[in-house]
C-alpha positions as CSV (number, residue, x, y, z in Angstrom):
1,X,-47.8,-72.0,-61.6
2,X,-47.7,-68.9,-63.8
3,X,-46.1,-65.8,-62.5
4,X,-49.4,-63.9,-62.3
5,X,-50.9,-66.5,-60.0
6,X,-47.7,-66.5,-57.9
7,X,-47.9,-62.7,-57.4
8,X,-51.5,-62.9,-56.4
9,X,-50.7,-65.6,-53.8
10,X,-47.8,-63.6,-52.5
11,X,-49.8,-60.4,-52.2
12,X,-52.5,-62.4,-50.4
13,X,-50.1,-63.8,-47.9
14,X,-48.7,-60.3,-47.2
15,X,-52.2,-59.0,-46.6
16,X,-52.9,-61.8,-44.2
17,X,-49.6,-61.1,-42.3
18,X,-50.4,-57.4,-42.1
19,X,-53.9,-58.1,-41.0
20,X,-52.6,-60.3,-38.2
21,X,-49.7,-57.9,-37.1
22,X,-50.6,-55.9,-34.0
23,X,-51.4,-52.2,-34.5
24,X,-48.8,-50.3,-32.5
25,X,-51.4,-47.7,-31.8
26,X,-54.1,-50.1,-30.7
27,X,-55.4,-49.9,-27.1
28,X,-53.8,-53.3,-26.3
29,X,-50.4,-52.3,-27.6
30,X,-50.5,-48.9,-25.8
31,X,-51.5,-50.6,-22.6
32,X,-48.6,-53.1,-22.9
33,X,-46.2,-50.2,-23.6
34,X,-47.3,-48.5,-20.3
35,X,-47.0,-51.7,-18.3
36,X,-43.5,-52.3,-19.7
37,X,-42.5,-48.7,-19.0
38,X,-43.7,-48.9,-15.4
39,X,-41.8,-52.2,-14.9
40,X,-38.6,-50.7,-16.4
41,X,-38.8,-47.6,-14.3
42,X,-39.3,-49.6,-11.1
43,X,-36.3,-51.8,-12.0
44,X,-34.3,-48.7,-12.6
45,X,-35.2,-47.3,-9.1
46,X,-34.2,-50.6,-7.4
47,X,-31.0,-50.8,-9.4
48,X,-29.9,-47.2,-8.6
49,X,-31.1,-47.3,-5.0
50,X,-30.0,-50.7,-3.6
51,X,-31.1,-49.6,-0.1
52,X,-34.7,-49.3,-1.3
53,X,-34.5,-52.7,-2.8
54,X,-33.3,-54.1,0.5
55,X,-36.1,-52.4,2.4
56,X,-38.8,-53.8,0.2
57,X,-37.4,-57.3,0.4
58,X,-35.6,-57.5,-3.0
59,X,-32.2,-59.0,-2.3
60,X,-30.7,-58.8,-5.8
61,X,-28.7,-55.6,-5.0
62,X,-27.7,-56.4,-1.4
63,X,-24.0,-56.3,-2.4
64,X,-24.2,-52.6,-3.3
65,X,-24.7,-49.1,-1.9
66,X,-26.0,-46.1,-3.9
67,X,-23.8,-43.8,-5.9
68,X,-23.7,-40.4,-4.1
69,X,-21.6,-38.5,-6.6
70,X,-22.7,-35.2,-8.2
71,X,-22.4,-37.0,-11.6
72,X,-25.0,-39.5,-10.4
73,X,-27.5,-36.9,-9.3
74,X,-27.0,-35.1,-12.7
75,X,-27.8,-38.4,-14.5
76,X,-30.8,-38.9,-12.3
77,X,-32.3,-35.6,-13.4
78,X,-31.5,-36.3,-17.1
79,X,-33.1,-39.8,-16.7
80,X,-36.2,-38.3,-15.1
81,X,-36.6,-35.8,-18.0
82,X,-36.4,-38.4,-20.7
83,X,-38.6,-40.8,-18.8
84,X,-41.2,-38.1,-18.3
85,X,-41.3,-37.4,-22.0
86,X,-41.8,-41.1,-22.7
87,X,-44.7,-41.5,-20.3
88,X,-46.3,-38.3,-21.5
89,X,-46.2,-39.7,-25.1
90,X,-48.3,-42.7,-24.2
91,X,-51.9,-42.2,-25.2
92,X,-54.1,-43.6,-22.4
93,X,-57.4,-43.3,-24.2
94,X,-59.5,-46.4,-23.6
95,X,-57.3,-47.6,-20.7
96,X,-58.9,-49.0,-17.5
97,X,-59.1,-46.5,-14.7
98,X,-56.3,-48.0,-12.7
99,X,-53.9,-47.9,-15.6
100,X,-54.7,-44.3,-16.3
101,X,-54.1,-43.5,-12.6
102,X,-50.7,-45.3,-12.7
103,X,-49.6,-43.2,-15.7
104,X,-50.8,-40.0,-14.0
105,X,-49.0,-40.9,-10.7
106,X,-45.8,-41.7,-12.4
107,X,-45.8,-38.4,-14.4
108,X,-46.6,-36.6,-11.2
109,X,-43.7,-38.2,-9.4
110,X,-41.2,-37.5,-12.2
111,X,-42.2,-33.9,-12.4
112,X,-41.7,-33.5,-8.7
113,X,-38.3,-35.2,-8.9
114,X,-37.2,-32.8,-11.6
115,X,-38.5,-29.8,-9.6
116,X,-36.8,-30.8,-6.4
117,X,-33.4,-31.2,-8.2
118,X,-32.9,-27.4,-8.3
119,X,-32.5,-27.3,-4.5
120,X,-29.6,-29.8,-4.4
121,X,-30.6,-31.5,-1.2
122,X,-27.9,-34.1,-1.8
123,X,-25.4,-31.4,-0.7
124,X,-26.9,-31.5,2.8
125,X,-26.9,-35.2,3.5
126,X,-26.4,-35.0,7.3
127,X,-28.7,-34.1,10.2
128,X,-29.4,-35.7,13.6
129,X,-32.5,-37.7,12.4
130,X,-32.2,-38.6,8.7
131,X,-28.4,-38.3,8.1
132,X,-26.4,-40.7,6.0
133,X,-24.5,-41.7,9.2
134,X,-27.8,-43.2,10.6
135,X,-29.2,-44.6,7.4
136,X,-26.1,-46.7,6.7
137,X,-26.0,-48.0,10.2
138,X,-29.7,-49.0,9.9
139,X,-29.0,-51.2,6.9
140,X,-28.1,-54.4,8.9
141,X,-31.5,-54.3,10.6
142,X,-33.3,-54.0,7.2
143,X,-31.4,-56.9,5.6
144,X,-32.7,-60.4,5.6
145,X,-30.0,-63.0,6.3
146,X,-30.9,-66.6,5.3
147,X,-27.9,-68.0,3.4
148,X,-24.1,-67.7,3.3
149,X,-24.5,-65.6,0.1
150,X,-26.6,-63.0,2.1
151,X,-23.6,-62.6,4.4
152,X,-21.1,-62.4,1.4
153,X,-23.3,-59.7,-0.2
154,X,-23.4,-57.9,3.2
155,X,-19.6,-57.9,3.4
156,X,-19.3,-56.5,-0.1
157,X,-21.7,-53.7,0.9
158,X,-19.6,-52.9,4.0
159,X,-16.5,-52.5,1.9
160,X,-18.3,-49.6,0.1
161,X,-19.1,-47.5,3.1
162,X,-15.8,-45.5,2.9
163,X,-16.6,-44.6,-0.7
164,X,-20.1,-43.4,0.2
165,X,-18.9,-41.2,3.1
166,X,-16.2,-39.8,0.8
167,X,-18.8,-38.8,-1.8
168,X,-21.1,-37.4,0.9
169,X,-18.2,-35.3,2.3
170,X,-17.4,-33.9,-1.2
171,X,-21.1,-33.0,-1.6
172,X,-21.1,-31.2,1.8
173,X,-18.0,-29.2,0.8
174,X,-19.9,-28.2,-2.4
175,X,-22.8,-27.2,-0.3
176,X,-20.6,-25.0,1.9
177,X,-19.4,-23.2,-1.2
178,X,-23.1,-22.6,-2.2
179,X,-24.2,-21.7,1.3
180,X,-26.3,-24.8,1.6
181,X,-25.7,-26.1,5.2
182,X,-27.9,-27.2,8.1
183,X,-28.0,-25.5,11.5
184,X,-24.7,-25.8,13.4
185,X,-26.2,-27.3,16.6
186,X,-27.9,-30.1,14.6
187,X,-24.6,-30.9,12.9
188,X,-22.9,-31.1,16.3
189,X,-25.4,-33.7,17.3
190,X,-24.8,-35.6,14.0
191,X,-21.0,-35.5,14.7
192,X,-21.6,-37.1,18.1
193,X,-23.8,-39.8,16.5
194,X,-21.1,-40.7,13.9
195,X,-18.4,-40.8,16.6
196,X,-20.6,-43.0,18.8
197,X,-21.0,-45.5,16.0
198,X,-17.3,-45.4,15.2
199,X,-16.4,-46.0,18.8
200,X,-18.7,-49.0,19.4
201,X,-17.0,-52.3,20.4
202,X,-17.2,-55.2,18.1
203,X,-19.8,-56.7,20.3
204,X,-22.0,-53.5,20.2
205,X,-21.4,-52.3,16.7
206,X,-24.7,-52.2,14.6
207,X,-22.6,-53.7,11.7
208,X,-21.6,-56.9,13.6
209,X,-25.0,-57.8,14.9
210,X,-25.9,-60.2,12.0
211,X,-23.0,-62.5,12.9
212,X,-24.3,-63.2,16.4
213,X,-27.2,-65.2,15.2
214,X,-26.8,-67.2,12.1
215,X,-29.7,-68.9,10.4
216,X,-30.0,-72.7,10.3
217,X,-28.2,-74.2,7.3
218,X,-25.0,-72.3,7.6
219,X,-22.3,-74.7,8.9
220,X,-20.1,-73.9,11.8
221,X,-16.9,-73.6,9.6
222,X,-18.8,-71.2,7.3
223,X,-20.0,-69.2,10.3
224,X,-16.4,-68.8,11.5
225,X,-15.2,-67.5,8.2
226,X,-18.1,-65.1,7.7
227,X,-17.8,-63.8,11.3
228,X,-14.1,-63.1,10.9
229,X,-14.7,-61.3,7.6
230,X,-17.3,-59.1,9.0
231,X,-15.2,-58.2,12.1
232,X,-12.3,-57.4,9.8
233,X,-14.1,-55.1,7.5
234,X,-15.8,-53.3,10.4
235,X,-12.5,-52.9,12.2
236,X,-10.4,-51.9,9.3
237,X,-12.8,-50.0,7.0
238,X,-16.2,-49.2,8.5
239,X,-15.1,-47.8,11.9
240,X,-12.3,-45.7,10.4
241,X,-14.7,-44.3,7.8
242,X,-17.1,-43.3,10.6
243,X,-14.2,-41.7,12.6
244,X,-13.2,-39.7,9.5
245,X,-16.7,-38.6,8.9
246,X,-17.2,-37.6,12.6
247,X,-13.9,-35.6,12.5
248,X,-15.0,-33.8,9.3
249,X,-18.4,-32.9,10.8
250,X,-17.0,-31.7,14.1
251,X,-14.0,-29.7,12.8
252,X,-14.9,-28.5,9.3
253,X,-18.6,-28.8,8.7
254,X,-20.4,-28.0,12.0
255,X,-18.4,-24.8,12.6
256,X,-19.7,-23.5,9.3
257,X,-23.3,-24.5,10.1
258,X,-25.9,-21.8,9.9
259,X,-27.1,-20.0,13.0
260,X,-30.6,-19.4,11.8
261,X,-33.1,-22.3,12.4
262,X,-35.5,-21.9,9.5
263,X,-35.1,-23.0,6.0
264,X,-35.8,-19.4,5.0
265,X,-32.1,-18.7,5.6
266,X,-31.0,-20.9,2.8
267,X,-30.7,-19.6,-0.9
268,X,-34.2,-19.6,-2.4
269,X,-35.4,-20.4,1.1
270,X,-39.0,-19.3,0.6
271,X,-39.3,-21.4,-2.6
272,X,-37.7,-24.4,-0.9
273,X,-40.2,-24.3,1.9
274,X,-43.2,-24.0,-0.5
275,X,-41.9,-27.0,-2.4
276,X,-41.4,-28.9,0.8
277,X,-45.0,-28.1,1.9
278,X,-46.4,-29.1,-1.4
279,X,-44.3,-32.3,-1.5
280,X,-45.1,-33.4,2.1
281,X,-48.8,-32.5,2.2
282,X,-49.7,-33.1,-1.5
283,X,-51.8,-29.9,-1.3
284,X,-51.4,-26.4,-2.6
285,X,-52.0,-24.8,0.8
286,X,-49.7,-21.9,1.6
287,X,-47.6,-21.8,4.9
288,X,-49.8,-18.9,6.1
289,X,-53.0,-20.9,5.5
290,X,-51.6,-23.9,7.4
291,X,-50.4,-21.7,10.3
292,X,-53.8,-20.2,10.8
293,X,-55.4,-23.6,10.5
294,X,-53.1,-24.8,13.2
295,X,-54.0,-22.0,15.6
296,X,-57.7,-22.8,15.0
297,X,-57.2,-26.5,15.7
298,X,-55.2,-25.8,18.9
299,X,-58.1,-23.7,20.3
300,X,-60.7,-26.4,19.4
301,X,-58.7,-29.3,20.9
302,X,-58.0,-27.3,24.1
303,X,-61.7,-27.1,24.7
304,X,-62.0,-30.9,24.4
305,X,-59.0,-31.4,26.7
306,X,-60.4,-29.1,29.3
307,X,-63.5,-31.2,29.6
308,X,-61.4,-34.2,30.6
309,X,-59.2,-32.1,32.9
310,X,-62.3,-31.0,34.8
311,X,-63.5,-34.6,35.1
312,X,-60.2,-35.2,36.9
313,X,-60.9,-32.3,39.3
314,X,-58.8,-29.6,37.7
315,X,-60.3,-26.2,36.7
316,X,-58.0,-25.4,33.9
317,X,-55.5,-27.0,31.5
318,X,-52.3,-25.4,32.9
319,X,-52.9,-26.8,36.4
320,X,-53.7,-30.3,35.0
321,X,-50.7,-30.3,32.7
322,X,-48.5,-29.2,35.6
323,X,-49.9,-32.1,37.6
324,X,-49.0,-34.5,34.8
325,X,-45.5,-33.1,34.5
326,X,-44.9,-33.5,38.2
327,X,-46.4,-37.0,38.8
328,X,-43.7,-39.6,38.8
329,X,-46.2,-42.4,38.4
330,X,-47.1,-41.1,35.0
331,X,-43.6,-41.6,33.7
332,X,-41.9,-44.9,32.6
333,X,-39.9,-46.7,35.2
334,X,-37.8,-48.6,32.7
335,X,-37.2,-49.3,29.0
336,X,-38.6,-52.7,29.6
337,X,-41.9,-51.3,30.8
338,X,-42.2,-49.2,27.7
339,X,-41.5,-52.2,25.5
340,X,-44.1,-54.2,27.4
341,X,-46.8,-51.5,27.0
342,X,-46.3,-51.3,23.2
343,X,-46.6,-55.1,23.0
344,X,-49.8,-55.1,25.2
345,X,-51.6,-52.4,23.1
346,X,-50.6,-54.1,19.9
347,X,-51.9,-57.5,21.1
348,X,-55.2,-56.1,22.2
349,X,-55.8,-54.2,18.9
350,X,-55.1,-57.4,16.8
351,X,-58.3,-58.9,18.3
352,X,-60.4,-55.9,17.2
353,X,-59.2,-55.6,13.6
354,X,-62.0,-57.7,12.0
355,X,-64.5,-55.2,13.3
356,X,-62.8,-52.4,11.4
357,X,-61.5,-54.1,8.2
358,X,-62.5,-56.7,5.7
359,X,-59.0,-57.2,4.5
360,X,-56.1,-57.8,6.9
361,X,-52.4,-58.0,6.2
362,X,-50.6,-61.3,6.0
363,X,-47.2,-59.9,7.2
364,X,-46.6,-60.0,10.9
365,X,-45.7,-57.2,13.3
366,X,-43.0,-57.2,16.0
367,X,-42.2,-54.8,18.8
368,X,-38.4,-54.3,19.3
369,X,-36.1,-51.8,21.0
370,X,-35.0,-48.9,18.9
371,X,-31.3,-49.0,17.9
372,X,-29.3,-47.4,20.6
373,X,-27.1,-45.4,18.1
374,X,-30.1,-43.2,17.1
375,X,-32.4,-43.2,20.1
376,X,-31.1,-40.1,21.9
377,X,-32.4,-37.8,19.1
378,X,-35.4,-39.8,18.0
379,X,-39.2,-39.9,18.6
380,X,-40.8,-42.1,21.3
381,X,-41.3,-44.9,18.7
382,X,-41.3,-45.4,14.9
383,X,-42.1,-48.0,12.3
384,X,-39.9,-50.0,9.9
385,X,-41.6,-51.7,7.0
386,X,-41.5,-55.5,6.6
387,X,-40.3,-57.3,3.5
388,X,-43.1,-57.8,0.9
389,X,-42.4,-61.5,0.7
390,X,-42.9,-61.9,4.5
391,X,-39.3,-62.8,5.2
392,X,-39.0,-59.8,7.5
393,X,-41.9,-58.6,9.7
394,X,-42.8,-55.0,10.2
395,X,-41.3,-53.5,13.4
396,X,-42.4,-50.9,16.0
397,X,-39.1,-49.5,17.3
398,X,-39.5,-48.4,20.9
399,X,-37.3,-45.7,22.2
400,X,-35.9,-46.8,25.5
401,X,-33.5,-43.9,26.0
402,X,-33.9,-42.0,29.3
403,X,-37.2,-43.8,30.2
404,X,-37.7,-42.1,33.5
405,X,-38.3,-38.8,31.7
406,X,-40.8,-40.2,29.2
407,X,-44.5,-39.8,29.9
408,X,-46.7,-42.9,29.5
409,X,-49.8,-40.9,28.5
410,X,-49.6,-41.3,24.7
411,X,-48.0,-44.7,24.5
412,X,-51.3,-46.4,23.7
413,X,-52.1,-43.9,20.9
414,X,-48.6,-44.2,19.4
415,X,-48.8,-48.0,19.4
416,X,-51.9,-47.8,17.3
417,X,-50.3,-45.2,15.0
418,X,-47.0,-47.0,14.4
419,X,-48.4,-50.5,14.4
420,X,-52.0,-51.5,13.9
421,X,-54.3,-50.3,12.6
422,X,-51.7,-47.6,11.5
423,X,-48.5,-47.9,9.6
424,X,-48.1,-51.7,9.7
425,X,-51.6,-52.4,8.4
426,X,-51.5,-49.7,5.7
427,X,-48.0,-50.5,4.3
428,X,-48.5,-54.2,4.5
429,X,-51.8,-54.2,2.7
430,X,-50.3,-51.9,0.0
431,X,-47.4,-54.3,-0.5
432,X,-49.8,-57.2,-0.9
433,X,-51.8,-55.5,-3.7
434,X,-50.1,-57.5,-6.4
435,X,-52.5,-56.3,-9.1
436,X,-50.9,-52.8,-8.7
437,X,-47.6,-51.8,-10.4
438,X,-44.7,-52.1,-7.9
439,X,-44.0,-48.4,-7.8
440,X,-47.5,-47.9,-6.3
441,X,-47.3,-50.8,-3.9
442,X,-44.2,-49.3,-2.4
443,X,-45.0,-45.6,-2.9
444,X,-44.8,-43.2,0.0
445,X,-46.9,-40.1,0.1
446,X,-46.4,-38.5,3.5
447,X,-49.8,-37.0,4.0
448,X,-51.5,-40.3,3.1
449,X,-49.4,-42.6,5.2
450,X,-49.0,-40.3,8.2
451,X,-52.6,-39.1,7.9
452,X,-53.8,-42.7,7.9
453,X,-51.7,-43.6,10.9
454,X,-52.9,-40.5,12.8
455,X,-56.5,-41.3,11.9
456,X,-55.9,-44.9,13.2
457,X,-55.3,-43.5,16.7
458,X,-59.0,-42.6,16.9
459,X,-60.0,-46.1,15.9
460,X,-58.8,-47.4,19.3
461,X,-61.4,-45.3,21.0
462,X,-64.1,-46.6,18.6
463,X,-63.5,-50.2,19.6
464,X,-63.5,-49.4,23.3
465,X,-59.9,-48.7,24.2
466,X,-58.3,-45.7,26.0
467,X,-60.1,-47.0,29.1
468,X,-57.7,-45.1,31.4
469,X,-58.6,-41.4,31.4
470,X,-54.9,-40.6,31.3
471,X,-54.5,-42.6,28.1
472,X,-57.5,-40.8,26.6
473,X,-55.8,-37.5,27.6
474,X,-52.7,-38.8,25.9
475,X,-54.7,-39.4,22.7
476,X,-56.0,-35.8,22.9
477,X,-52.4,-34.7,23.6
478,X,-51.5,-36.4,20.3
479,X,-54.2,-34.5,18.6
480,X,-52.8,-31.3,20.1
481,X,-49.3,-32.3,19.3
482,X,-50.1,-32.7,15.5
483,X,-52.0,-29.4,15.5
484,X,-49.1,-27.6,17.3
485,X,-46.9,-28.9,14.5
486,X,-48.9,-26.8,12.0
487,X,-48.1,-23.7,14.0
488,X,-44.4,-24.3,14.9
489,X,-43.2,-25.8,11.6
490,X,-44.6,-22.9,9.6
491,X,-43.5,-20.6,12.4
492,X,-39.8,-21.5,12.2
493,X,-39.6,-21.9,8.4
494,X,-41.9,-19.1,7.2
495,X,-42.2,-16.7,10.1
496,X,-38.6,-16.8,11.3
497,X,-39.4,-18.2,14.8
498,X,-36.6,-19.0,17.1
499,X,-36.1,-22.5,18.6
500,X,-37.2,-21.1,22.0
501,X,-40.5,-19.8,20.5
502,X,-41.1,-23.4,19.3
503,X,-40.4,-24.9,22.7
504,X,-42.5,-22.3,24.5
505,X,-45.5,-22.9,22.3
506,X,-45.3,-26.7,23.0
507,X,-45.0,-26.0,26.8
508,X,-48.0,-23.6,26.6
509,X,-50.3,-26.0,24.9
510,X,-49.2,-29.5,25.9
511,X,-48.1,-31.6,28.8
512,X,-45.4,-33.3,26.7
513,X,-42.2,-34.4,28.5
514,X,-39.1,-32.4,27.9
515,X,-37.2,-35.1,25.9
516,X,-40.1,-35.3,23.4
517,X,-40.4,-31.5,23.1
518,X,-36.7,-31.2,22.4
519,X,-36.5,-33.9,19.8
520,X,-39.7,-32.7,18.2
521,X,-38.6,-29.1,17.6
522,X,-35.2,-30.3,16.3
523,X,-37.0,-32.7,14.0
524,X,-39.0,-29.9,12.4
525,X,-35.9,-27.7,12.0
526,X,-34.1,-30.6,10.3
527,X,-37.1,-31.9,8.2
528,X,-39.1,-28.9,6.9
529,X,-42.7,-29.6,6.1
530,X,-42.8,-33.2,7.1
531,X,-44.7,-32.7,10.3
532,X,-47.5,-30.9,8.5
533,X,-48.6,-34.0,6.8
534,X,-50.1,-35.8,9.8
535,X,-53.0,-33.4,10.6
536,X,-53.8,-32.5,7.0
537,X,-53.9,-36.2,6.0
538,X,-56.0,-37.2,9.0
539,X,-58.5,-34.3,8.4
540,X,-58.9,-35.4,4.8
541,X,-59.7,-39.0,5.8
542,X,-62.2,-37.8,8.4
543,X,-63.8,-35.5,5.9
544,X,-64.2,-38.4,3.4
545,X,-65.6,-40.7,6.0
546,X,-68.2,-38.1,7.0
547,X,-69.1,-37.5,3.4
548,X,-69.6,-41.2,2.8
549,X,-71.7,-41.6,5.9
550,X,-73.9,-38.7,5.0
551,X,-74.4,-39.8,1.4
552,X,-74.8,-43.5,2.1
553,X,-76.9,-43.2,5.2
554,X,-77.8,-46.5,6.8
555,X,-75.9,-48.4,4.0
556,X,-72.6,-46.9,5.2
557,X,-70.2,-49.7,6.1
558,X,-67.1,-48.7,8.0
559,X,-65.2,-51.8,7.1
560,X,-65.9,-51.3,3.4
561,X,-64.9,-47.6,3.8
562,X,-61.5,-48.5,5.3
563,X,-60.9,-51.2,2.7
564,X,-61.6,-48.6,0.0
565,X,-59.2,-46.1,1.5
566,X,-56.4,-48.7,1.5
567,X,-57.3,-50.5,-1.7
568,X,-55.2,-48.5,-4.2
569,X,-52.0,-48.1,-2.3
570,X,-50.6,-44.7,-1.1
571,X,-52.1,-41.7,-3.0
572,X,-51.8,-37.9,-3.0
573,X,-54.7,-36.5,-1.0
574,X,-56.4,-35.0,-4.1
575,X,-56.3,-38.3,-5.9
576,X,-57.5,-40.1,-2.8
577,X,-60.5,-37.7,-2.6
578,X,-61.4,-38.3,-6.3
579,X,-61.1,-42.1,-5.8
580,X,-63.3,-42.0,-2.7
581,X,-65.9,-39.8,-4.5
582,X,-66.1,-42.5,-7.2
583,X,-66.4,-45.2,-4.6
584,X,-69.3,-43.4,-2.8
585,X,-71.0,-42.9,-6.2
586,X,-70.6,-46.6,-7.0
587,X,-72.0,-47.6,-3.5
588,X,-75.0,-45.3,-4.1
589,X,-75.6,-46.8,-7.5
590,X,-75.5,-50.2,-6.0
591,X,-78.2,-49.2,-3.5
592,X,-80.5,-48.0,-6.3
593,X,-80.3,-51.4,-8.1
């Protein structure tokens, strides 16, 4: 073969290879780049937040606890900035709609993470509801135990609790230097919680509960070794760490707590609250707009409640509410009764789900007592997500603390809110949407998730429940409760209300029992903006439903509407609205053809 022919053949081969090589800027290559980046970021989140991995049912990091050092939080911000630049550089031209949405949501989340870092919330890691002392103690209940290795991982995790509390304590001391500290009276409650956990007997400690019921397959000798190891680390390391934290909170931290209740009293307080409102509601509404909306909603719901009060023979709401407060038969007789009622309402709703939804969750729901170590300062009931692989069911946690002072009126509505068709259905369906990127399946947008759960309370009425007029009044009380939140949350954090003003407003406009009022106002003080999400989210879903009903007319299908609301995982409200507008347009186009 002469050299000319050889060159020609070689050049031809190179041309073929180049022709076959993928174009890095092709749509296919860019789509793959986005998918890989989304997977990598999700893996990063699980790796750096092992507690999140545990909660969603990924056990790979169950032998670890998060790093709470200032250096870690600095690295987090740096990572977010670099990751944001990378996602912004991906050209999504020609991508399918869902992939463009995934990119936009990730960019939105990263920008918000960067914005939030300026407020250094990690320097205030303790309060009576969401403090680290409670989060760590909740981990045993969120962990799946099936093998001996699961217990070995758990023991390794327990060894790290002293390190976590030491880091949190250093952060709180830094916060004191920068005048970042929660209200004193809430810190005093947190100190009592930490001391209570520290003083639990081995039998009652939340950290020893996993060794009282081993799964099948772990031999008796293995059980003995694992039980002894758990008892030893709890006795020698975990309980002393809690005692040390409690002492710090009581003697050093709480005395320096702020005396003002609102977040306005912190450095950059107004900016902090505006950020919290935006983050929690996924809207651009101002605190003043929300406050005025709340006052309007309170007046409208009072008119509806008055109709029911008159049906019961009372001429006005104050007299009916006073009757409720003073009627022993309207209060729980025991924690067991409360637990039974939540189970009853959950069971009856299960039978009605096919009339409301085309797609139902596979994961199961259980009703269990709330952990005693947190119940004194908690809501009447809350929800814990199940594992995405079905190894751990979702849970309604029923607060059995001081039952004889807990009204039964709103138990039915709360059961639908926390369980089905509320949180359990929404979170479980999202987890089961395996065609979505993981960060969307497990996302949490407060206004969407709480708005849906609040909307779900109304669905009980639509399928024929709330047959007892007092339960129906309880549902209306819940409507009032969430509207009052708009007033008192903005009142304390933007208008400098006192705690007593918050309590008085609740008493004036609701028949709520005193334990609930007390925990509610303290919740808003500790968690600025979160309580605003319920009503704003519910109102948006109701607005979208009415829009769909009007535009689709007789072709409107409630089951299809609900499936569409839940189809794309949790979403910011503005994104949800755009999605549903496209869904309505597609339904109309289908009618025309």
